[in-house]
C-alpha positions as CSV (number, residue, x, y, z in Angstrom):
1,M,111.8,-110.1,26.3
2,T,112.1,-106.7,27.8
3,F,109.5,-104.1,28.8
4,V,109.8,-100.7,27.6
5,I,108.4,-97.3,28.7
6,A,107.2,-95.1,25.9
7,Q,106.0,-91.6,25.1
8,P,102.9,-91.5,27.5
9,C,105.4,-91.6,30.6
10,V,107.0,-88.3,29.2
11,G,106.1,-85.2,31.7
12,V,104.0,-87.9,33.6
13,K,106.4,-89.8,35.6
14,D,103.7,-91.5,38.0
15,A,105.6,-94.0,40.3
16,A,103.1,-96.4,40.4
17,C,105.4,-98.7,38.6
18,L,108.1,-98.2,41.0
19,D,106.0,-99.6,43.7
20,V,105.5,-102.9,42.1
21,C,108.7,-103.7,40.4
22,P,110.1,-106.8,42.5
23,V,113.6,-106.3,41.3
24,D,113.8,-102.4,41.2
25,C,115.0,-102.2,37.6
26,I,112.8,-98.8,36.9
27,H,115.0,-95.9,37.4
28,S,115.0,-92.2,36.8
29,T,116.4,-88.9,38.4
30,P,114.3,-85.8,39.0
31,R,115.6,-84.2,35.9
32,D,114.8,-87.1,33.7
33,P,111.6,-86.5,31.6
34,Q,110.4,-90.2,32.1
35,Y,110.8,-93.4,33.8
36,Y,113.5,-96.1,32.3
37,I,113.6,-99.9,32.8
38,D,117.1,-101.7,32.8
39,P,116.7,-104.4,30.1
40,A,119.5,-106.3,32.1
41,A,117.7,-106.3,35.5
42,C,114.1,-106.7,34.2
43,I,112.8,-110.0,34.9
44,D,109.8,-109.9,32.5
45,C,107.1,-110.2,35.2
46,G,104.5,-107.6,33.6
47,A,103.9,-106.2,37.2
48,C,104.5,-102.5,35.8
49,E,102.6,-103.1,32.6
50,L,99.7,-103.9,34.6
51,I,99.7,-101.0,37.0
52,C,100.7,-98.1,34.8
53,P,98.0,-95.5,34.7
54,V,99.0,-94.0,31.3
55,N,99.5,-97.2,29.6
56,A,103.2,-96.4,28.8
57,I,104.8,-99.8,29.3
58,Y,105.1,-102.3,26.7
59,P,107.0,-105.6,26.0
60,A,109.6,-104.5,23.5
61,Y,108.1,-106.4,20.8
62,L,104.6,-105.0,21.0
63,L,105.6,-101.6,21.0
64,P,103.4,-99.5,18.7
65,P,105.4,-98.6,15.6
66,H,105.4,-94.9,16.6
67,W,106.9,-95.7,19.7
68,R,109.7,-98.1,18.7
69,A,112.4,-95.6,19.2
70,Y,111.7,-95.6,23.0
71,A,113.4,-99.3,23.1
72,E,116.6,-97.6,22.3
73,I,116.0,-94.7,24.4
74,N,115.7,-96.9,27.3
75,A,118.7,-98.9,26.6
76,R,120.7,-96.2,25.8
77,Y,119.8,-94.7,29.4
78,F,121.6,-97.6,30.8
79,G,124.7,-97.5,28.4
80,R,123.6,-100.3,26.5
């Protein structure tokens, strides 16, 4: 299982998830519209999901249908 950051993060980019990630798998640049989770580095601990103030982080298999494209967007960010 991989966690995915979806639409509610776009334009918000609250960094609370960065602070709790034990493996530093959440990345972004100042020009990126949101944060992204590296699916190869994520250990599926769920800490980011619990702390996200905008409820943007989901296990990939639980992404709401209207945000399923974000699984591909996150993977593509890391060239996967």
